[in-house]
Structure formats: structure tokens, C-alpha cells
C-alpha positions as CSV (number, residue, x, y, z in Angstrom):
1,M,42.2,-91.6,-40.6
2,T,42.5,-94.8,-42.6
3,E,39.8,-95.1,-45.0
4,K,37.5,-97.8,-45.2
5,K,36.9,-99.5,-48.2
6,D,33.3,-99.6,-49.4
7,N,32.1,-102.9,-50.9
8,T,29.1,-101.3,-52.5
9,K,29.1,-100.2,-55.6
10,K,30.0,-96.5,-56.4
11,P,27.8,-95.2,-59.3
12,S,29.5,-95.0,-62.4
13,P,30.4,-91.3,-63.8
14,T,28.5,-92.5,-66.8
15,N,25.2,-92.3,-65.0
16,P,24.3,-88.7,-64.5
17,G,21.4,-89.4,-61.7
18,N,24.2,-90.9,-59.6
19,D,26.6,-87.7,-59.7
20,S,24.1,-85.3,-58.6
21,E,23.5,-87.1,-55.3
22,P,26.8,-86.1,-53.5
23,E,26.5,-82.7,-54.9
24,A,23.1,-82.3,-53.5
25,L,24.2,-83.5,-50.1
26,A,27.1,-81.0,-50.4
27,N,24.7,-78.3,-51.2
28,L,22.4,-79.6,-48.5
29,E,25.1,-79.6,-46.3
30,K,26.2,-76.1,-46.9
31,A,22.7,-74.9,-46.7
32,L,22.2,-76.7,-43.4
33,T,25.8,-74.8,-42.2
34,H,24.8,-71.4,-43.6
35,F,21.2,-71.9,-41.7
36,A,23.0,-72.9,-38.6
37,Q,25.2,-70.2,-38.7
38,T,22.5,-67.8,-39.1
39,F,20.5,-69.2,-36.3
40,E,23.5,-68.7,-34.3
41,S,24.1,-65.2,-34.8
42,S,20.4,-64.6,-35.0
43,A,20.3,-66.2,-31.6
44,R,23.2,-64.5,-30.0
45,R,21.3,-61.2,-31.1
46,W,18.2,-62.2,-29.5
47,E,20.5,-63.2,-26.3
48,R,21.7,-59.7,-26.2
49,M,18.3,-58.5,-26.0
50,V,16.3,-60.9,-24.3
51,Y,18.4,-62.1,-21.1
52,P,18.9,-58.0,-20.1
53,A,15.0,-57.7,-20.7
54,I,14.3,-60.7,-18.6
55,V,16.5,-59.6,-15.9
56,V,15.0,-56.1,-16.3
57,F,11.5,-57.7,-16.2
58,G,12.6,-59.9,-13.0
59,I,13.5,-56.8,-11.2
60,M,10.5,-54.9,-12.1
61,G,8.3,-57.8,-10.8
62,I,10.1,-58.1,-7.6
63,S,9.8,-54.1,-7.0
64,G,6.1,-54.3,-7.9
65,F,5.7,-56.9,-5.3
66,W,7.6,-55.4,-2.8
67,L,5.5,-52.2,-3.5
68,I,2.4,-53.8,-3.2
69,Y,3.4,-55.7,0.1
70,S,4.4,-52.5,1.5
71,L,1.3,-50.6,0.6
72,T,-1.0,-53.6,1.7
73,S,1.0,-53.4,5.2
74,D,0.6,-49.8,5.6
75,V,-3.2,-49.4,4.5
76,H,-3.6,-52.3,7.0
77,E,-1.6,-50.5,9.7
78,L,-3.5,-47.3,8.8
79,A,-7.0,-49.4,8.8
80,R,-6.0,-50.6,12.4
81,N,-4.7,-47.2,14.0
82,V,-7.1,-44.9,12.4
83,D,-10.7,-46.5,12.5
84,P,-11.2,-46.4,16.4
85,K,-9.8,-43.1,16.6
86,M,-12.3,-41.8,13.6
87,E,-15.3,-43.0,15.1
88,R,-14.7,-41.1,18.2
89,N,-13.9,-38.0,16.7
90,L,-16.5,-38.0,14.2
91,A,-18.9,-38.2,16.8
92,R,-17.2,-35.2,18.6
93,M,-17.7,-33.3,15.3
94,S,-21.4,-34.4,14.8
95,E,-22.0,-33.2,18.5
96,N,-19.8,-29.9,17.6
97,L,-21.7,-29.5,14.3
98,S,-25.2,-29.3,16.2
99,S,-23.8,-26.7,18.3
100,L,-22.2,-24.9,15.5
101,S,-25.4,-24.9,13.7
102,E,-27.3,-23.5,16.8
103,N,-24.6,-20.6,16.8
104,V,-25.1,-20.1,13.0
105,G,-28.9,-19.6,14.0
106,I,-28.0,-17.1,16.6
107,M,-25.4,-15.3,14.4
108,T,-28.1,-15.1,11.5
109,G,-30.6,-13.1,14.3
110,E,-27.7,-10.8,15.3
111,V,-26.5,-10.1,11.9
112,S,-30.4,-9.1,11.2
113,E,-30.2,-6.8,14.0
114,M,-27.0,-5.5,12.9
115,K,-28.6,-4.6,9.6
116,A,-31.3,-2.6,11.3
117,H,-28.8,-0.9,13.3
118,I,-26.8,-0.1,10.2
119,A,-29.6,1.2,8.7
120,H,-30.4,3.5,11.6
121,L,-26.9,4.8,11.7
122,D,-27.4,5.6,8.0
123,S,-30.3,7.6,8.9
124,S,-28.1,9.3,11.3
125,I,-25.1,10.1,9.2
126,V,-27.7,11.6,6.8
127,V,-29.0,13.9,9.5
128,M,-25.8,14.6,10.7
129,Q,-24.7,15.6,7.1
130,E,-27.6,17.9,7.1
131,D,-26.0,19.4,10.3
132,M,-22.7,19.6,9.2
133,S,-24.0,21.6,6.2
134,N,-26.1,24.2,8.2
135,I,-23.1,24.6,10.5
136,S,-20.9,25.2,7.5
137,T,-23.4,27.8,6.2
138,K,-23.3,29.6,9.7
139,L,-19.7,29.5,9.8
140,D,-20.1,32.0,7.1
141,T,-20.7,34.5,9.7
142,L,-17.9,33.7,11.6
143,P,-15.5,36.1,9.9
144,H,-17.9,39.3,11.6
145,L,-17.8,37.6,14.5
146,L,-14.2,37.3,14.8
147,F,-14.0,40.9,14.1
148,N,-16.5,41.9,16.8
149,I,-14.5,39.8,19.1
150,S,-11.3,41.5,18.0
151,E,-12.5,45.2,18.9
152,M,-13.8,43.9,22.0
153,N,-10.1,42.7,23.0
154,Q,-9.0,46.2,22.3
155,S,-11.6,47.6,24.1
156,M,-10.6,45.4,26.9
157,K,-6.9,46.5,26.7
158,A,-7.8,50.0,26.3
159,M,-9.9,49.7,29.9
160,T,-7.3,47.7,31.6
161,A,-5.0,50.4,30.7
162,N,-7.3,53.2,32.1
163,T,-7.7,51.1,35.3
164,A,-4.4,51.2,35.6
165,F,-4.4,54.8,35.4
166,M,-6.9,55.0,37.7
167,S,-5.5,52.8,40.4
168,R,-2.2,55.3,39.8
169,D,-4.1,58.6,40.5
170,M,-5.9,56.7,43.3
171,G,-2.3,55.9,45.0
172,V,-1.3,59.4,44.3
173,M,-4.7,60.8,46.0
174,N,-4.0,58.8,48.9
175,Q,-0.8,60.3,49.5
176,N,-2.0,63.7,49.2
177,V,-4.9,63.2,51.0
178,G,-3.1,60.8,53.6
179,R,-0.4,63.3,55.1
180,P,-2.3,65.9,56.3
181,M,-4.9,63.5,57.5
182,S,-2.5,61.7,59.5
183,F,-1.4,65.2,61.1
184,M,-4.9,65.8,62.0
185,N,-5.2,62.4,63.6
186,E,-2.4,63.2,66.2
187,F,-4.7,65.9,67.3
188,A,-7.8,63.9,67.7
189,P,-8.7,62.3,70.9
190,W,-10.3,59.2,69.4
């Protein structure tokens, strides 16, 4: 590059006020350069954090909008489909609740009757307990009765044996009496 000659007067080196001006400009230029570099590095750091954050917030905003939109459409569909059926079902349910209350009233009466029957059953069980204790005390005489029945059994065996003997003796006697009688029957005219 070619240098242009400046027709303006340059300050003389003897004047100290004019010498500091280029130095101040150089210092200002250095400071501005340093500030610009610092600002650019800071801006790059912020860009590394801010741009991804903007993208993430954008995605979150779009997904939030989509969720709200789908929720609204689902609620609208639910309200459209469920409401007419719900009215009919609630009417049926109120009818059934009235019959249920009647049935509960009947059941309450039957439970009170059942309570009376259970009280009667308790008293019957008490009487039965007393009878069972009486039977238990009377069963204490059972061994004597069993002994007597055993003796009776022995006596019956002896009677059976004696009857068998009698039957045999009667057979022998029948043979002894029957032979002479048969001989005599031959002579009898009848």
C-alpha cells in the first residue's frame, strides 16, 4: 500500500500532550479488541447453551401442545359417547336402588326373625345339653346292663343246647315208639 502524505502538521515530539494521543488510541484499540474477543468467546459459550435449550423448549412446547390437543379431543369424544348412555344408566340405577332399599327392608325383617330363631335355638341347645348330661349319668349303669345281657346270652346258648338235646331225644323216642306202632297198625282195620 502506498502511503498518503498527510498535509496536516504532526505534533512535535517536544509536545507531551500530542504524544499520548496515539498511545491512547492504541490502548483503546487493544481494549476494544480484547473486549470483542471476550464478547465473542462469551457469546460462543452462550450459543452452545442457548441454542440447544431453545430447541429443547421448542420440542417441549410442541409436545405439550400435542398432549393438550389429544386430551381435549379425547375428553370431547368421551363426553359425546358417555353422556347419553350415562343418563339412561343412572335412571336404571335409581330404579334398582329403590328396589334394593325395599329388599334391604325385607332382609332386615328376616334378620330380626332369624335372631329370634337363633335365640330359640340357643335355649334348645341348653336343654339338649342338660339331656345329654342326664344321658351321660344314666350311661354309668350301662356296664351292669351289659353284664346282665351277657349272662342272658349265655343262658340262651344253654337253652338252645338243651333244646337240641331234647329234639334228639324226641327223635330217638319216635323211632323207639314208631316201630312197634307200625307193626300194630298193620293189624288194625282202620
